[in-house]
C-alpha positions as CSV (number, residue, x, y, z in Angstrom):
1,M,2.3,135.8,-182.0
2,G,-0.9,137.6,-181.1
3,D,-2.9,134.5,-181.0
4,H,-5.4,134.4,-178.2
5,F,-7.2,131.2,-177.3
6,K,-10.0,130.5,-174.9
7,L,-10.8,126.8,-174.4
8,V,-13.6,125.6,-172.3
9,L,-13.8,121.8,-171.8
10,R,-16.9,120.3,-170.2
11,H,-16.2,116.8,-169.4
12,H,-19.7,115.7,-168.5
13,G,-21.3,117.2,-171.5
14,S,-18.5,116.2,-173.9
15,E,-18.7,119.7,-175.3
16,L,-15.5,121.5,-176.5
17,S,-15.8,125.2,-177.5
18,D,-13.1,127.8,-178.3
19,T,-12.7,131.3,-179.6
20,A,-9.6,132.3,-181.5
21,Q,-8.5,135.6,-182.9
22,L,-5.5,135.8,-185.2
23,E,-4.3,139.3,-184.8
24,E,-1.3,139.0,-187.2
25,T,-3.5,138.6,-190.2
26,G,-6.1,141.0,-188.9
27,S,-8.7,138.6,-190.0
28,T,-11.9,138.1,-188.1
29,Q,-14.3,135.1,-187.8
30,L,-16.9,135.1,-190.6
31,S,-20.5,135.3,-189.4
32,G,-23.1,132.7,-190.2
33,P,-24.8,134.8,-192.9
34,E,-21.5,135.4,-194.6
35,L,-20.8,131.7,-194.7
36,Q,-24.2,130.9,-196.1
37,G,-23.7,133.6,-198.6
38,R,-20.6,131.9,-199.9
39,G,-22.3,128.5,-200.1
40,A,-20.1,127.1,-197.4
41,V,-21.0,124.7,-194.6
42,R,-21.2,126.3,-191.3
43,P,-18.5,125.0,-189.0
44,A,-19.4,123.7,-185.7
45,P,-18.5,125.6,-182.5
46,G,-14.8,125.1,-181.8
47,A,-13.9,124.5,-185.4
48,S,-10.9,126.8,-185.2
49,A,-9.6,125.1,-182.2
50,R,-10.1,121.7,-183.8
51,A,-8.1,122.9,-186.8
52,W,-5.3,124.2,-184.6
53,L,-5.2,120.9,-182.7
54,G,-5.3,118.9,-186.0
55,W,-8.7,117.3,-185.2
56,P,-11.2,116.6,-188.0
57,P,-13.9,119.2,-188.3
58,A,-17.2,118.5,-186.7
59,L,-20.3,119.4,-188.7
60,V,-23.6,120.4,-187.1
61,P,-26.0,117.4,-187.3
62,V,-28.6,117.9,-190.0
63,P,-32.1,116.9,-188.8
64,V,-33.4,113.7,-190.5
65,P,-36.9,114.0,-192.0
66,V,-39.7,112.1,-190.1
67,P,-40.7,109.9,-193.1
68,V,-37.2,108.5,-193.2
69,L,-37.3,107.6,-189.5
70,V,-40.5,105.6,-190.2
71,L,-39.3,104.0,-193.4
72,V,-36.2,102.4,-191.9
73,P,-38.0,100.1,-189.4
74,V,-40.6,99.3,-192.0
75,L,-37.9,98.2,-194.4
76,V,-36.2,96.1,-191.7
77,L,-39.6,94.5,-190.9
78,V,-40.2,93.7,-194.6
79,L,-36.7,92.1,-194.9
80,V,-37.4,90.0,-191.8
81,L,-40.7,88.9,-193.2
82,V,-39.1,88.0,-196.5
83,L,-36.5,86.0,-194.7
84,V,-39.1,84.2,-192.7
85,L,-41.1,83.4,-195.8
86,V,-38.0,82.1,-197.6
87,L,-37.2,79.9,-194.6
88,Q,-40.8,78.7,-194.4
89,R,-40.8,77.8,-198.1
90,L,-37.7,75.8,-197.6
91,R,-38.5,74.2,-194.2
92,F,-42.3,74.1,-194.2
93,P,-43.4,74.5,-197.8
94,Y,-47.0,73.4,-197.2
95,L,-47.6,75.5,-194.0
96,W,-50.3,77.9,-195.3
97,R,-52.2,75.3,-197.3
98,D,-52.2,73.0,-194.3
99,A,-53.4,75.8,-192.1
100,S,-56.1,76.8,-194.5
101,F,-57.3,73.2,-194.9
102,L,-57.2,72.6,-191.1
103,L,-59.2,75.7,-190.4
104,K,-61.9,74.4,-192.7
105,V,-62.0,71.0,-191.0
106,L,-62.1,72.6,-187.5
107,R,-64.8,75.0,-188.6
108,Y,-67.0,72.2,-189.9
109,G,-66.2,70.1,-186.8
110,A,-67.2,72.9,-184.5
111,R,-70.5,73.1,-186.3
112,L,-71.2,69.4,-185.7
113,E,-70.1,69.7,-182.0
114,L,-72.5,72.6,-181.6
115,Y,-75.4,70.4,-182.9
116,R,-74.4,67.8,-180.4
117,L,-74.2,70.2,-177.4
118,R,-77.6,71.8,-178.3
119,G,-79.2,68.4,-178.8
120,D,-80.5,69.7,-182.2
121,V,-78.9,67.3,-184.7
122,R,-79.0,68.4,-188.3
123,T,-78.8,65.3,-190.6
124,V,-78.1,64.9,-194.3
125,V,-81.8,64.8,-195.0
126,D,-82.3,68.0,-193.0
127,R,-79.7,69.6,-195.1
128,F,-81.4,68.4,-198.2
129,V,-84.7,70.0,-197.1
130,Q,-82.9,73.2,-196.4
131,Q,-81.4,73.3,-199.9
132,A,-84.8,72.4,-201.4
133,R,-86.2,75.6,-199.8
134,R,-83.2,77.7,-200.8
135,V,-82.8,76.6,-204.4
136,P,-86.0,74.7,-205.3
137,D,-85.7,75.0,-209.1
138,K,-82.0,74.2,-209.3
139,P,-81.2,70.8,-210.9
140,F,-80.3,68.3,-208.2
141,V,-79.9,65.1,-210.3
142,L,-79.3,64.8,-214.0
143,Y,-80.2,61.3,-215.0
144,G,-80.3,60.3,-218.7
145,D,-82.0,63.2,-220.5
146,A,-84.1,64.2,-217.5
147,A,-83.3,66.9,-214.9
148,H,-84.7,66.5,-211.4
149,T,-84.7,69.7,-209.4
150,Y,-84.4,69.9,-205.6
151,R,-88.1,70.6,-205.4
152,D,-88.9,67.5,-207.6
153,V,-87.0,65.1,-205.4
154,E,-88.3,66.8,-202.2
155,L,-91.9,66.4,-203.2
156,R,-91.5,62.8,-204.5
157,S,-89.7,61.7,-201.4
158,N,-92.5,63.3,-199.4
159,R,-95.0,61.1,-201.3
160,L,-93.0,58.0,-200.7
161,A,-92.7,58.8,-197.0
162,Q,-96.5,59.0,-196.9
163,V,-96.8,55.7,-198.7
164,F,-94.2,54.1,-196.3
165,L,-96.2,55.5,-193.3
166,Q,-99.7,54.7,-194.5
167,R,-99.3,51.5,-196.5
168,L,-96.2,49.8,-195.2
169,R,-96.9,50.9,-191.6
170,L,-93.3,51.8,-191.0
171,R,-92.4,53.5,-187.8
172,R,-89.4,55.3,-186.5
173,G,-86.4,53.0,-185.9
174,D,-87.6,50.2,-188.4
175,C,-84.7,49.2,-190.6
176,V,-85.5,48.9,-194.3
177,A,-83.2,47.3,-196.9
178,L,-82.9,48.9,-200.3
179,L,-81.9,46.8,-203.3
180,M,-81.9,49.2,-206.2
181,S,-79.7,50.3,-209.1
182,N,-78.5,53.9,-209.5
183,E,-81.6,56.0,-210.4
184,P,-83.4,59.0,-208.9
185,D,-86.0,56.8,-207.1
186,F,-83.1,55.3,-205.1
187,L,-82.6,58.8,-203.6
188,C,-86.3,59.5,-203.2
189,A,-86.8,56.2,-201.3
190,W,-83.7,56.8,-199.2
191,F,-84.8,60.4,-198.2
192,G,-88.4,59.2,-197.8
193,L,-87.4,56.6,-195.3
194,A,-85.0,59.0,-193.5
195,K,-87.9,61.4,-193.1
196,L,-89.6,58.7,-191.0
197,G,-86.5,58.1,-188.9
198,C,-85.9,54.7,-190.5
199,P,-82.3,53.5,-190.9
200,V,-81.7,52.2,-194.4
201,A,-79.4,49.3,-195.4
202,F,-77.9,49.6,-198.9
203,L,-77.6,46.2,-200.5
204,N,-75.0,45.3,-203.1
205,T,-76.9,44.8,-206.4
206,N,-74.3,42.2,-207.6
207,I,-74.8,39.6,-204.8
208,R,-77.3,36.8,-205.1
209,A,-78.8,33.9,-203.2
210,K,-77.3,33.1,-199.8
211,S,-75.0,36.1,-199.7
212,L,-78.0,38.4,-200.3
213,L,-80.0,36.6,-197.7
214,H,-77.1,36.9,-195.3
215,C,-76.9,40.7,-195.8
216,F,-80.6,41.1,-195.3
217,R,-80.6,39.2,-192.1
218,C,-77.5,40.7,-190.4
219,C,-78.8,44.3,-190.6
220,G,-82.1,43.3,-188.9
221,A,-84.3,44.8,-191.6
222,S,-88.1,44.2,-191.5
223,T,-88.8,45.4,-195.0
224,L,-87.2,45.0,-198.4
225,I,-87.6,47.5,-201.3
226,V,-86.5,46.2,-204.7
227,G,-85.9,48.0,-207.9
228,P,-87.9,46.8,-210.9
229,D,-84.8,45.6,-212.8
230,L,-83.6,43.5,-209.8
231,L,-86.7,41.4,-209.0
232,D,-85.0,38.4,-210.6
233,S,-82.4,38.5,-207.9
234,L,-85.1,37.4,-205.4
235,Q,-85.3,34.0,-207.0
236,G,-84.4,31.3,-204.4
237,I,-84.6,33.6,-201.4
238,L,-88.1,35.0,-201.6
239,P,-89.7,32.0,-199.7
240,S,-87.1,32.4,-196.9
241,L,-87.9,36.1,-196.6
242,L,-91.6,35.5,-196.4
243,E,-91.1,32.8,-193.8
244,D,-89.3,35.4,-191.7
245,S,-92.4,37.7,-192.0
246,I,-90.5,40.2,-194.2
247,Q,-92.6,42.4,-196.4
248,V,-91.2,42.8,-199.9
249,W,-92.1,45.8,-202.0
250,A,-91.2,46.6,-205.6
251,M,-90.4,50.2,-206.7
252,A,-92.8,49.7,-209.6
253,E,-96.5,50.0,-210.6
254,R,-96.9,46.3,-211.3
255,T,-95.1,43.0,-210.9
256,D,-95.5,39.4,-212.0
257,L,-94.6,38.1,-208.5
258,P,-97.8,37.7,-206.5
259,Q,-95.9,37.8,-203.1
260,V,-94.4,41.2,-203.9
261,S,-96.4,44.4,-203.4
262,T,-95.9,47.5,-205.5
263,L,-95.2,51.1,-204.4
264,L,-95.6,53.4,-207.4
265,D,-99.3,52.6,-207.9
266,N,-99.9,54.1,-204.5
267,I,-97.8,57.3,-204.9
268,H,-100.4,59.5,-206.6
269,A,-103.1,58.7,-204.0
270,V,-101.1,60.4,-201.2
271,S,-100.2,64.0,-200.5
272,D,-96.8,65.5,-201.3
273,R,-96.9,67.4,-198.1
274,P,-94.0,66.6,-195.7
275,V,-94.5,64.1,-192.9
276,P,-94.1,65.6,-189.4
277,E,-90.5,66.6,-188.7
278,A,-90.7,65.1,-185.3
279,L,-90.7,61.6,-186.9
280,R,-87.1,62.0,-188.0
281,K,-85.8,64.3,-185.2
282,T,-82.9,62.8,-183.3
283,T,-81.0,64.1,-180.3
284,S,-77.9,61.9,-180.9
285,I,-75.5,62.6,-183.7
286,K,-74.1,59.0,-183.1
287,A,-77.4,57.3,-183.9
288,P,-77.4,54.9,-186.9
289,T,-78.8,56.2,-190.1
290,L,-77.4,53.7,-192.7
291,Y,-75.9,50.3,-193.0
292,I,-73.4,50.0,-195.8
293,F,-71.9,46.6,-196.6
294,T,-68.2,45.9,-196.9
295,S,-66.9,44.2,-200.1
296,G,-66.6,40.8,-198.5
297,T,-63.2,40.0,-199.9
298,T,-62.2,38.4,-196.6
299,G,-65.5,36.6,-196.0
300,L,-69.2,37.3,-196.2
301,P,-70.0,41.0,-196.4
302,K,-70.4,42.9,-193.1
303,A,-72.9,45.7,-192.4
304,A,-71.0,48.7,-191.3
305,V,-72.9,51.0,-189.0
306,I,-73.0,54.6,-190.4
307,T,-74.1,57.2,-188.0
308,H,-75.3,60.8,-188.6
309,L,-71.8,61.9,-187.5
310,Q,-70.1,59.8,-190.2
311,S,-72.5,60.8,-192.9
312,L,-72.1,64.5,-192.1
313,K,-68.3,64.2,-192.1
314,A,-68.3,62.5,-195.5
315,A,-70.6,65.1,-196.9
316,A,-68.0,67.8,-196.3
317,G,-65.4,66.2,-198.5
318,F,-66.1,68.1,-201.7
319,W,-66.4,71.4,-199.8
320,A,-63.1,70.8,-198.0
321,F,-61.3,70.3,-201.4
322,G,-62.7,73.7,-202.6
323,A,-65.9,72.7,-204.5
324,T,-68.7,75.2,-204.7
325,E,-72.5,75.2,-205.4
326,D,-71.6,76.1,-209.0
327,D,-69.9,72.7,-209.6
328,V,-71.5,69.8,-211.6
329,I,-70.4,66.5,-210.0
330,Y,-70.3,63.3,-212.1
331,T,-71.1,60.1,-210.0
332,P,-70.8,56.8,-212.0
333,L,-70.2,54.7,-208.9
334,P,-72.9,52.5,-207.3
335,L,-75.0,54.2,-204.7
336,Y,-74.8,51.3,-202.4
337,H,-71.1,52.2,-202.0
338,S,-70.1,54.9,-199.4
339,A,-68.1,56.8,-202.0
340,A,-71.2,57.5,-204.1
341,S,-73.8,57.9,-201.4
342,L,-72.0,59.6,-198.6
343,I,-69.4,61.6,-200.4
344,G,-71.1,62.0,-203.8
345,I,-74.8,62.6,-203.0
346,G,-74.1,63.9,-199.5
347,G,-71.4,66.2,-200.8
348,T,-73.7,67.5,-203.6
349,I,-76.4,68.3,-201.0
350,E,-73.9,70.0,-198.6
351,L,-72.9,72.4,-201.5
352,G,-76.3,72.8,-203.1
353,A,-74.7,71.7,-206.3
354,T,-75.8,69.4,-209.2
355,C,-75.1,65.7,-209.6
356,V,-74.9,63.8,-212.9
357,L,-75.9,60.3,-211.8
358,K,-75.1,57.3,-214.0
359,K,-76.6,53.9,-213.7
360,K,-73.3,52.3,-214.5
361,F,-69.8,53.5,-215.3
362,S,-69.0,53.5,-219.0
363,A,-65.5,54.5,-220.1
364,S,-66.7,55.1,-223.7
365,H,-69.4,57.5,-222.5
366,F,-67.5,59.2,-219.7
367,W,-66.0,62.2,-221.6
368,N,-69.1,62.7,-223.8
369,D,-71.2,62.9,-220.6
370,C,-68.7,65.4,-219.1
371,R,-68.9,67.6,-222.2
372,K,-72.7,67.3,-222.5
373,H,-73.3,68.4,-218.9
374,D,-70.3,70.7,-218.4
375,V,-69.1,68.5,-215.6
376,T,-66.4,70.1,-213.3
377,I,-65.8,67.3,-210.7
378,F,-65.9,63.6,-211.1
379,Q,-65.7,60.7,-208.7
380,Y,-63.4,57.8,-209.2
381,I,-62.3,54.6,-207.4
382,G,-59.9,51.8,-208.1
383,E,-59.0,51.2,-211.7
384,L,-61.6,53.7,-213.2
385,C,-59.0,56.3,-214.3
386,R,-56.9,53.6,-216.0
387,Y,-60.0,52.6,-218.1
388,L,-60.3,56.2,-219.1
389,C,-56.7,56.3,-220.2
390,N,-57.4,53.4,-222.6
391,Q,-60.1,55.3,-224.5
392,P,-59.6,56.9,-227.9
393,K,-58.1,60.4,-227.7
394,L,-60.3,63.6,-227.5
395,D,-58.2,64.5,-224.5
396,K,-58.5,68.0,-223.2
397,V,-61.9,69.1,-224.6
398,H,-63.8,69.3,-221.2
399,Q,-64.4,71.5,-218.2
400,V,-63.4,69.0,-215.6
401,R,-61.1,70.6,-212.9
402,M,-61.1,68.1,-210.1
403,G,-61.4,64.3,-209.4
404,V,-62.2,62.9,-206.0
405,G,-61.7,59.3,-205.0
406,N,-59.2,56.7,-204.0
407,G,-57.0,53.9,-205.3
408,L,-55.3,55.8,-208.1
409,R,-51.9,54.3,-208.9
410,Q,-49.0,56.6,-209.4
411,D,-48.3,55.5,-213.0
412,V,-51.9,55.9,-214.0
413,W,-52.1,59.2,-212.2
414,R,-49.2,60.6,-214.3
415,E,-50.6,59.2,-217.5
416,F,-54.1,60.6,-216.7
417,L,-52.8,64.1,-216.2
418,S,-50.7,63.9,-219.3
419,R,-53.7,62.8,-221.4
420,F,-56.4,65.0,-219.9
421,G,-54.7,68.2,-218.6
422,N,-54.3,69.9,-215.3
423,I,-57.0,68.2,-213.3
424,K,-56.6,68.3,-209.5
425,M,-56.8,64.7,-208.3
426,C,-57.9,64.6,-204.7
427,E,-57.1,61.2,-203.1
428,V,-59.2,60.3,-200.0
429,Y,-58.1,57.4,-197.8
430,G,-60.6,55.7,-195.6
431,S,-62.9,52.7,-195.2
432,T,-66.6,52.4,-194.9
433,E,-66.5,51.4,-191.2
434,G,-63.1,53.0,-190.3
435,N,-62.6,55.9,-187.9
436,L,-59.7,57.6,-189.7
437,C,-59.5,59.6,-192.9
438,F,-56.6,61.1,-194.8
439,M,-57.1,63.7,-197.6
440,N,-54.4,64.6,-200.1
441,H,-55.4,68.3,-200.3
442,I,-52.0,69.2,-201.7
443,G,-52.5,67.0,-204.8
444,K,-49.1,65.4,-204.7
445,I,-48.9,62.5,-207.1
446,G,-48.7,59.0,-205.5
447,V,-49.8,59.8,-202.0
448,V,-53.2,59.0,-200.4
449,G,-53.2,61.8,-197.8
450,R,-51.3,64.2,-195.6
451,S,-50.7,64.6,-191.9
452,N,-49.1,67.2,-189.7
453,F,-48.6,68.2,-186.1
454,F,-52.1,69.6,-185.8
455,Y,-53.8,66.6,-187.4
456,R,-52.1,64.3,-185.0
457,L,-53.4,66.3,-182.0
458,L,-57.0,65.5,-183.1
459,F,-56.6,62.1,-184.7
460,K,-54.3,59.5,-183.1
461,Y,-52.9,57.0,-185.4
462,D,-49.7,54.9,-185.6
463,L,-47.7,52.9,-188.0
464,V,-46.4,49.7,-186.3
465,K,-44.0,47.0,-187.4
466,Y,-45.6,44.0,-189.0
467,D,-44.3,40.4,-189.3
468,M,-45.1,39.1,-192.8
469,V,-44.2,35.5,-191.9
470,K,-46.4,35.3,-188.8
471,D,-48.9,37.7,-190.4
472,E,-49.3,39.8,-187.2
473,P,-47.9,43.0,-185.7
474,V,-44.5,42.8,-183.9
475,R,-44.7,43.1,-180.1
476,D,-41.9,43.7,-177.7
477,Q,-41.1,41.9,-174.5
478,H,-43.8,43.9,-172.7
479,G,-46.4,42.9,-175.2
480,F,-46.7,46.3,-176.9
481,C,-46.4,47.1,-180.6
482,Q,-43.4,48.9,-182.0
483,R,-43.6,52.1,-184.0
484,V,-41.8,52.2,-187.3
485,K,-39.3,54.9,-188.2
486,T,-40.2,57.7,-190.6
487,G,-40.2,56.4,-194.1
488,E,-40.6,52.8,-193.1
489,T,-43.6,50.7,-193.9
490,G,-45.9,49.7,-191.1
491,L,-49.4,48.6,-190.3
492,L,-51.8,51.6,-189.9
493,L,-53.7,51.6,-186.7
494,S,-56.2,54.3,-185.6
495,K,-56.9,54.9,-182.0
496,V,-60.5,54.7,-180.9
497,S,-61.3,57.9,-179.0
498,F,-63.9,60.6,-178.6
499,F,-62.8,62.4,-181.8
500,S,-62.4,59.0,-183.7
501,P,-65.2,56.6,-182.5
502,F,-65.6,53.2,-184.1
503,F,-69.2,52.1,-184.4
504,G,-68.5,48.6,-185.7
505,Y,-70.9,46.3,-187.5
506,A,-74.5,45.3,-187.2
507,G,-75.2,41.9,-185.8
508,S,-72.5,39.9,-183.9
509,K,-70.3,41.9,-181.6
510,K,-67.5,39.4,-182.4
511,L,-67.2,41.0,-185.9
512,T,-66.7,44.4,-184.3
513,E,-64.1,43.1,-181.8
514,R,-62.1,41.4,-184.6
515,K,-61.4,44.8,-186.1
516,L,-60.0,46.1,-182.9
517,M,-56.5,45.7,-181.5
518,R,-56.1,46.2,-177.7
519,N,-53.1,47.0,-175.5
520,V,-51.2,48.3,-178.6
521,L,-49.0,51.0,-177.1
522,A,-50.4,51.2,-173.5
523,K,-52.4,48.9,-171.3
524,G,-56.1,49.3,-172.0
525,D,-56.0,51.2,-175.2
526,A,-57.9,50.2,-178.4
527,Y,-57.1,50.8,-182.0
528,F,-59.0,50.1,-185.3
529,N,-56.9,47.8,-187.5
530,T,-57.1,49.1,-191.0
531,G,-55.3,46.1,-192.5
532,D,-53.3,48.5,-194.7
533,L,-49.5,48.8,-194.9
534,M,-48.5,52.4,-195.1
535,A,-45.5,54.7,-194.9
536,E,-45.2,58.4,-193.8
537,D,-42.3,60.4,-195.2
538,H,-40.5,63.4,-193.6
539,D,-42.9,65.9,-195.1
540,G,-45.9,64.2,-193.6
541,F,-47.3,62.6,-196.8
542,I,-49.0,59.2,-196.4
543,C,-48.2,56.5,-199.0
544,F,-50.2,53.3,-199.4
545,R,-48.0,50.3,-199.8
546,D,-50.3,47.2,-199.8
547,R,-53.0,45.3,-198.1
548,V,-51.8,42.9,-195.4
549,G,-53.2,39.9,-197.3
550,D,-51.8,41.1,-200.7
551,T,-48.2,41.5,-199.7
552,Y,-46.2,38.2,-200.0
553,R,-42.8,37.1,-199.0
554,W,-40.2,35.6,-201.4
555,K,-36.5,34.7,-200.7
556,G,-36.7,36.3,-197.2
557,E,-38.0,39.6,-198.6
558,N,-41.4,41.3,-198.4
559,V,-42.9,42.1,-201.8
560,A,-45.5,44.9,-202.1
561,T,-47.8,44.1,-205.0
562,T,-48.7,47.7,-205.7
563,E,-45.0,48.6,-206.3
564,V,-44.6,45.8,-208.8
565,M,-47.8,46.7,-210.5
566,E,-46.7,50.3,-210.9
567,T,-43.4,49.2,-212.4
568,L,-44.9,46.7,-214.9
569,G,-47.6,49.2,-215.8
570,L,-44.9,51.3,-217.5
571,V,-44.3,48.7,-220.2
572,D,-45.8,49.9,-223.4
573,F,-47.7,46.8,-224.4
574,I,-49.3,46.2,-221.0
575,Q,-52.8,47.5,-220.7
576,E,-53.6,46.1,-217.2
577,V,-51.7,44.1,-214.7
578,N,-52.5,42.3,-211.4
579,V,-49.7,41.0,-209.2
580,Y,-50.0,38.3,-206.6
581,G,-48.1,35.5,-204.9
582,V,-48.4,31.8,-205.6
583,E,-47.1,28.8,-203.7
584,V,-44.2,26.8,-205.3
585,P,-43.6,23.2,-204.1
586,G,-40.4,22.9,-202.1
587,H,-40.1,26.7,-201.6
588,E,-40.9,28.9,-198.6
589,G,-43.1,31.9,-199.1
590,R,-44.8,32.7,-202.4
591,A,-43.3,33.5,-205.8
592,G,-44.4,36.5,-207.8
593,M,-46.9,36.1,-210.6
594,A,-48.6,38.8,-212.8
595,A,-51.8,38.5,-214.7
596,V,-51.5,40.8,-217.7
597,I,-53.8,42.1,-220.4
598,V,-52.0,43.1,-223.6
599,R,-53.1,46.3,-225.4
600,P,-55.3,45.4,-228.5
601,D,-52.9,46.9,-231.1
602,M,-49.8,45.2,-229.6
603,A,-48.3,41.8,-228.8
604,F,-46.7,40.3,-225.7
605,D,-42.9,40.7,-225.8
606,G,-41.1,38.5,-223.4
607,K,-37.7,40.0,-223.9
608,K,-38.9,43.6,-223.4
609,L,-40.7,42.6,-220.2
610,F,-37.6,40.8,-219.0
611,E,-35.4,43.9,-219.6
612,H,-37.9,46.1,-217.7
613,A,-38.3,43.7,-214.8
614,V,-34.5,43.1,-214.4
615,G,-33.7,46.8,-214.8
616,D,-36.3,48.2,-212.5
617,L,-37.1,45.6,-209.9
618,P,-34.9,43.8,-207.3
619,A,-34.5,40.0,-207.9
620,Y,-36.9,39.0,-205.2
621,A,-39.7,41.3,-206.6
622,R,-39.5,40.2,-210.2
623,P,-42.5,38.2,-211.2
624,L,-41.4,34.6,-212.0
625,F,-44.7,33.8,-213.9
626,I,-46.9,35.7,-216.3
627,R,-50.5,34.8,-217.1
628,L,-52.1,36.5,-220.2
629,Q,-55.8,37.3,-219.8
630,E,-58.4,38.9,-222.0
631,I,-60.5,40.1,-219.1
632,M,-59.5,41.0,-215.6
633,E,-61.9,40.0,-212.8
634,M,-62.9,43.0,-210.8
635,T,-65.1,43.8,-207.8
636,S,-68.2,46.0,-208.2
637,T,-66.1,48.9,-206.9
638,F,-63.4,48.5,-209.6
639,K,-60.9,46.7,-207.4
640,Q,-58.9,43.8,-208.8
641,Q,-59.8,40.3,-207.6
642,K,-56.8,38.2,-206.6
643,F,-58.3,35.2,-204.7
644,Q,-59.2,33.1,-207.7
645,L,-55.8,33.8,-209.4
646,V,-53.9,32.8,-206.3
647,Q,-55.9,29.6,-206.1
648,S,-55.3,28.8,-209.8
649,G,-51.5,28.9,-209.4
650,F,-49.3,28.4,-212.4
651,N,-50.0,24.8,-213.5
652,P,-50.4,24.8,-217.3
653,S,-52.6,21.7,-217.2
654,T,-55.2,23.5,-215.1
655,V,-54.8,27.1,-216.3
656,C,-56.3,27.6,-219.8
657,D,-54.6,31.0,-220.2
658,P,-51.1,31.3,-221.8
659,L,-48.4,31.1,-219.1
660,Y,-44.8,32.3,-219.2
661,V,-41.8,31.9,-216.9
662,L,-38.8,34.1,-216.2
663,D,-35.7,32.6,-217.9
664,Y,-32.3,34.2,-217.1
665,Q,-30.4,32.2,-219.7
666,Q,-32.5,33.3,-222.6
667,E,-33.1,36.7,-221.0
668,S,-36.8,36.6,-221.7
669,Y,-40.1,35.3,-220.4
670,I,-40.6,32.1,-222.3
671,P,-43.7,29.8,-222.6
672,L,-44.3,27.7,-219.5
673,T,-44.6,24.2,-220.7
674,E,-45.6,21.0,-218.9
675,G,-42.0,19.9,-218.9
676,I,-40.8,23.2,-217.3
677,Y,-43.6,23.0,-214.7
678,K,-42.6,19.5,-213.7
679,S,-39.0,20.5,-213.3
680,I,-40.0,23.4,-211.1
681,A,-42.3,21.1,-209.0
682,A,-39.5,18.6,-208.7
683,G,-37.0,21.2,-207.6
684,E,-34.8,20.7,-210.6
685,R,-35.2,24.2,-212.0
686,K,-33.7,27.0,-210.1
687,L,-36.0,29.9,-209.3
């Protein structure tokens, strides 16, 4: 063979080259151009040697285009991001909505803190003056058929401020009580007094006699302003007010009461120019600006101190939920209540929006008003939404997109959305005097708010174990409260801190101290006792269970009235239900009883109610007694009254309404007769 080989092996460079010449065939190596001319792939150096050794041929690496080099890591990054988003959706489904909402809250809080640090506090009335300059001709309040612009209310409140200053001789710091129904002059009087730096006490228009006198005295007011339609409520207490050197003024041009002066006959004699801004200027964001009274369900009403800080926080509620200045807000709630005044009016001012103000809530007029004024947001509280569900159907002809309020039961919530369309219901949890607020910005049905890691960093709250028998929180051997596990029901306590101050009540310091719990989780700490039993699930949603006084215990088990109410509310013939516990002779705890209003076009069906109660409620939670009513007693804020029902009990000789008792033998609720009642009282009938 004439083969001639030359092999060069470079170990360090891993390079193998060879030359080979096959003399027998007389063939020679083809050059590069010849290979290319034949459409062949050019072999790498040493290809002949590789073939002789049986190695696979090595091709010359083809350069990769630059765009491909860039595209590969981009694709990898996209895949990683997609994977992260999928995991986030599965593990933290509300992350971005939580983050967006939290950023809003922090941004607003930073603005308030900046006011405090600069000593230049901007109050709600300052914000109103700003809006009156920015959008003077925009409707601020729609009342009846009249539209009151921002300029109108600004000028009229200026005139009232001049009257208060010149005729009433009011000075900065003087507290004035306001007893007025919902009307534009309520707002003008409020703003006029605020422009003088006078704290205002909003009096409940439903209270009379001694309760009214109590409210007036506990806030330390020196002046009372009364609406013309409420002058009759002064009967019986006017002499006492005059004895205390209290000046009483009517928001009217004339009155039949000689001891009462009038305001509106003076309003045209004064200028509409603003009083000096220095009169209202304050350097403390924690200075009192309002006194708003609690409902008084556990005693006489208490005057909760409302500072500029609290009023500004409440005014941001609509904005935090996504409302804008283009919204029209429907406020049918009483202005003496914090929901209407702080959230409703304050929120309208913060946005520069328009408010439709109603003197009283009317279920029959609600949707007509919404259509007439192109309402986009409405306020609700308590049972208001259930009243709307009972109205004749003209369901989805409206522009309403959002409802803001509290106390919406889960069953009513679902029915409301089914009837009236995709309306975002924004539950807000809080109390007038409380230092904690939850907001259900996600819109999940049946929850009052949402918490997360970041929220807990700013606002310290805890759910602790509660003993229903002793009616007090459970404490360990060291005297500290015990936290409940996730998903368990506990008493909601909110820590008093710099970020969550508690300002208490006007008057006796004992009232303020009673709402505080000390040495809760550590020695020396202090918590605001909400009196509410709540639960927090694994996703951070907060669910309201019951008020401490409303939950009762039967057969060794705790019964939450709200859960029973929601269950019974699903029965087709029940229009309204109120659940409570009553004492039964010879038995510990309290037995369940439900006051029921039957729908007008239906009849009470004891067998159907029995099947529903037995099928959906545990034995200890089933109401043993049913009381049929035509009207359910409510508070002025649409909350059900239980006290009188509890006191009445289930004795057919003293209760005039029809009564029924649970009967397992007949599998029905049967009429509760005198004989059955006596057998229960004697312990002869098993419950």
